[in-house]
N, C-alpha and C positions, 0 to 999 in steps of 0.2 A: 169637724171644722177646727182650724187652728185657734189657739187662745191668744188673741191679740188684745193689748190694752185698749180701752174705749177710744182714746184719742187717735189711735191708728185705725181701728175698725171703722170709724166714721169718716175716714179720709175719702174725698170725692175723686172718682176716676172716670175719665172719658176714654173710650176706645173707638177709634175711627175705622170703620170697615167691618162688615160681617162675613168676610171670607175666611179662609183657613187660618190666617194669622190672627185676625180679630177675635174669632171664636176661641182660639187657643189662649190668647191673652186674657180674655174675660173669664174663662173657666179657671185658669190658674189664680187669678186675683180672688175670685170667690172662694176657691178651695183654701186659699191662704187665710181667709177670715175677713177680708174686706167686704163690706156690705153695700156700699154705694157705688155701683158700677153701671154706667150707661154706655150702650153701643150705638153709634150713629152710622146709619146705612143710607146711602144716597138713593137706592132703589127700593123695590118691594120684595126682594128675594134674598135668601141666605145662600152663601156659597161662592160669592165673588166670581172669579174667572171660570169656575167649574159649573156655573149655571148657564147653559146654552141659551143664547139670545137674551141674556140678562137685561132687564130694562134699565139698569144703571148705566148702560152704554160702555162698560169697562171690560167686558169679557171678550176674549179673542178665541173662544172655543169654536171649533168647527165640527161638522156633523159626525165625522168618523174619529174624533179625538179619543184616545185612550191614554192613561198615564204611562210614563216610561218605566217606572219602577213597579215591581210586583206588589200585590196587595199585602203580602206578609211583612213588608218593610215600610209600607206607606201609611198605615193607620196610626192614630194616636195610641200611646202605649197602653192606655186603660180602656180603649173602646175599639175592638177589632171589627173588621167587616163581617157581615153575615156569611156563613159558610157557603151559601149558594151564589155569592158574587163571583164573577169571572176572575181569572188569574191576574189580568191587567184591566182593572175597572175602566169603564167608559166615563165620559163626562156625566152621563145620566146617573151611573152608579155613584160617582163622586158626589154629585149634588144631593142625591138621596142620603148618602152617608153623612154629609155635613149637616143636613136638616135633622137627621136622627141624633147626631152628636149634640146639636143645640137643644133639642127637646130633652134628651137624657140628662143633661147637666143644667136644665132649667135656665137657659140663656135667652130663649125667645122673648120672654116678657120684658127683658132688659133692652131689647133692640128698638130704637126709634127709626122705623122705616120712613122712606120718602123725606129724609132730613139731610140734605146736602150741607156740608160744612163750608162756610165762606171764608173764615179766618180763625186762626189760633195764634194768640199773642199773649205775652206776659201782662198780667193785670197791673194797675198802678201800685198795688201792694206787694208786688213780687220782690222777694229777696232770695239770695242763695240759700239761706238757712230755712226760710219758709216760702218756698215757691208757690205761686198761684197763677193760674192761666185762665184767660177769657176765651171761650169758644163761641163764635157767632155763626148762626146758621144762615142759609140764604134767605130764609123767611124773616130774618132780622132779630131772632131770639138770641139773647146773650146769656150764656151759662158760665158759671165759675167753677173751676176744678182745681184740686191740689196737684193732680198729675194727669197728663194726657199721653196715651199710647197711640201712636200713628201706625195703623196696620192696613193702609189703603192700597198697598201693592205698588209695583213698578212696571207692570206690563199692560198699560192701558193707553199710553200716549205714543203713537208710532213715531219712529225716528227715520224719516224718509231721506233718501239721497236726493237733495234738491235738484242737482244737475240732471240726473236720470229722469226724474219726475217731470221736469220742465221740457226736456228735449225729446222724450219719446212721443211719437205721434199717434199711437194707438191707445188702448185702454190701460190705465195704470191703477194698481191698488196695492196697499200694504197687506202683508199676511194677516194683520189684525182683523181685516174685514172679510177675509175668505171664510166661506161657510160650507160649500158643497161643490162637487165637480161639474154639475149639470151645465152651468153657463159657459164652460170651456170645452164642451164637446166639439170636436172638429177644428178647434183653434190651435194656432201656433203660439206656444207660451214659453216665455223666458222667466226664470225665477232667480233673483239675485240674492245670494246668501246660502249658507249651508248649515243653519241651525236646525234644531229639532222640528220647528214648524215648517220651514222651507222643505226639509226632506220629506216630512209627512205629506205636504201638499203636492210635491212632485210625484210621490207614489200614488196619491189620490187621483190625480188628473191624467196620468200618462196612459192609462188603458183606453181612454176615449178621446184624448187630445190628438191633433194631427202631428204635433211635434212638441217635445218637452225638453228644455235645456235648463240645467242647473249651473249657475255661476258660483264657483267656490274659489274665493280669492286667497284662501290659505288652506293649509293641510287640515285634514279631519281624521278622526278615528271613530268609526261607527260600530258600536257594540250591538251584538244580536240581542233579541229579547229572550230567546230560549236556546239552551244547548242541552243535549241529551234529554230533551223533553221537560226540562226544568228551567225556571228563570235563571238567566245569566247571573243575577245578583245573589242567588243561592250559593254560588261558588265564590264570587268576589268578596262576599261578606265574611268569609272565613279568614280573609287577610286583614280584616278591620281590627287590628290589635295595635295598641300604642307602641309596643316594643318592636313591631315589625318594621324593618327599614322601608321608608317611603319610596325610595328609588326602586328597590326590588319589587315592592307591591305594584308599582306602575308598570314595570317591565313584564311581570307575570300576566297582568291584565291585558296589556297590548299584545303579548304573545298568544294568549287565548283568542283574542279577537282575530289576529292574523290566521290562526289555525282554522277558524270557522268562516271567516270572510275573505281570507286571502290578503294580499297587500293592497292598501288603499290606492297606491300609485297605479296598479294594474287596472283599477276601476276608473282611472282618469283623473284622480285627485293629485294635487301637489304633495310633495313630501311634508310630513309634519315635523317642523324643526324646533317646536317649543310646546309647552302645555297648551291645551285648549279645553274649553268647556265640553264636558262629555256629551256624546250623542248616542241615541239608541233608536234603532229602527228595525222592524221585523222583515220588511220586504224590499227596501230600496236597492240592496245589493243585487237581488234577482232582476229587478227592473233595469239596472245598469248592465248586467250581464246579457240580458235580452235586447239591449239597446232601445228600450222604450224611453229611457232617460239618458241624455248625453251631458257630460260634464265639460264646462269651459272654465278657464282659469282667471278670466277678467274681461272687462269691457274697455275697448280702446276709445270708441266714439259711438254716438247715436245720431242718426240722421232720419228724422221722421219715424217710420216703422222699421228701418233697417239698423241692425246692431252689428258693429264690427268688433270682433273679439280680439284678445291679445295675440292669438295665433294667426291673425290676418284673415280669417274666414269672415264672411258677411252673410247674414240671414235676415229675412223679414219676419216680423212677429205681429200677432194681433194683440197680445196682452203681455204686459211686463208686471210681474209681481215682486214687490220689494220685501225680502226677508232681511231687512237691514236693522233690526233691533228696535229698541224703545228708548225714548227720552225719559230720564228720571225726573218726573215732574210732580211737585207737591204744591199745588196752586194755593192752598190755604195757609201755607207757611212762607213768611218773608225770607228772602235770600240771606239776610243778615242773621237769621236764626238757624236755618239749615241750607247752606249753599249747595246748589246743584250744577254749578258751572262746569263745563267740559264733561258733562255727564258723569260727574263724580258726586258721591254723597259721603261727606267726611264725618264718620261716626266712630266713637270709641267702641271697639268690639262689635261694630256694625249695629250698635244700639243707642249710644248716648251722644248727643251733640255736646262737645267738650265745654262750651261756654254757658250752658244752661242746665238748670236743675228742674226736675219734675216733668221733663219732656223726653219721651223714649220712642224708638222706632223698632218695630218688629216686622221681619220679613223682607228687609231691603238688602237682599243678597242673592247671588246665584250659587248653588252648591251642588255637590256630587252625591248627596243622599236625598232621601225623600223630604219634602218640605215640612210635613208634620213633625218629623224627627228633629229637623233643624230648629223649628219654631219652639218646640218644647224645651230644647237646650237653651234657647235664648231666654225663655221665661224663667227657667230654673236659675239662670245667672242673675236675672233682674230681681227676683223676689227678695233676696236678702238685702238689697239696696232699699227696697220699699219698706221693709220692716225694721230697718236700722241695724241689722246684723252685719252689714258690710258697708264700707265707705269708699267712695271714689277717690282716685288720685287727683292731683291738681290739674287744672286745664292744660298747663304746659306739658305735664307728663302724658296726658291723654293725646295731645297733638303729636308728641314724639312717637307714641305708639301707632297713631294713624299714619305718620310718615313712614315708619318702618314697614307697615302693612303695604303701603303703596309701592315701596321699593321692592318688596317681595313679588308683588304682582308684575311690576315692570320687568324684572329679570326672569320671571318664570313663564309668562304668557306673552303671546304676540299682542300688539296694540289693537284693541277693539273696544267698542263701547260696552259690550256685555262683560268684558273682563275687569272693568273698573270696580265691580262689586263681587268678584269671584271669590269663593271660599271653598277650597277642597275640604271635604268634611273630616278627613283624618288629620288635618292640620287645625281646623277651626274648632271642632267639638272638644278635643283635648285642651285646646287653648282656653276655651270658656271654663272648663272645669278647673284648670289650674288657676286662672284669674279669679274665679269665684272664691277659692280657698284663700288666695292672697288678700282679696278685698275684705273678707271676713276677719282675717288675722289683723289687718290694718285697723278695723273698727274695734276689735277686742283690745288692741294695744292702746288705742285712744281712750277707751273707757277706764283703763288702769293707769 
């Protein structure tokens, strides 16, 4: 355990959420030497989105869900999966892994289950030099902490297309509520969106549905899970070097995908004209080739159960499934603390609200590496700030950095709700390491 001065060791920390990000945050705090760490969990389960039918109501896991990245890159660095776990763990494997992680690092006794958080706000004694936060539970309990780490996730509040939802005359549901293919046997199903969940669900139902249409309004690049009998990422990870040109890395990866899956346009998708969040699917390409799934480029209008597509064709459907993303919603934080307007979360390095001290966000990003890897990098960046070994820039400097990040996203990715928090890992992780060194140097200079 690290040797911290008593005044630091006794600092009070709240972590909101007992999923991947929350468990990671709490473990790093404890290993750094902080002793007063409390995890607030809305339900009765560890694991967040990876707990199937989690009673916290936040999980979008479906019966056939497996992780997109292989187990050799998805575990925390100091806690590998058991050798007998399958190559691409299921939600059940992930849930068991996270429970074991919590037990191994003695986190379970620090979790307050069935304790929804109603609000987090600065206490009357809050100052920038000595921040203090009041956390109020839905039961009315008020707790005071020196720092709060929000790790409640961003994949729990569906972002529906209100026009489609209102105009479609049949059954409508968001992918968040999909669980198994049985209710859609013999049905005509249209799925709007081409993210990982939408592609998984299309693959799931197409074998027994009467008709499955996938509406992809922009180009995609679907990576295979396996090539040459090994995880695709076993090959792409060889390119994960800071010195390797990013454009060349992306060209090699897209060329490998084309070699194994062919051209996406031949499968019915639009050309990909800019970066997009990475997709991975083991079977959708075969379903497209066998015409079990048909791709359409957009919806022109909806009249009752009839959908007219951009190509002028019209079809009647029983069910419309919205794979239209999620609204970034943090209900216990006021908008003047962490604004979420236009589905953007403006955080310095995706972690710090620039105008507040003692409040941090872990896990509010989409990335191209495994989430445990990304969250560990975020916590390694954060710890020196918590111990006083690093110092933040001014709020104005942090806002300039946020603006530069938004400009990068705007020029690199097509406009989409999911891309507002996109972080390609070979940009973001080196950026965190470089920033950490700079902030520690800033603190050292201030001490001298």
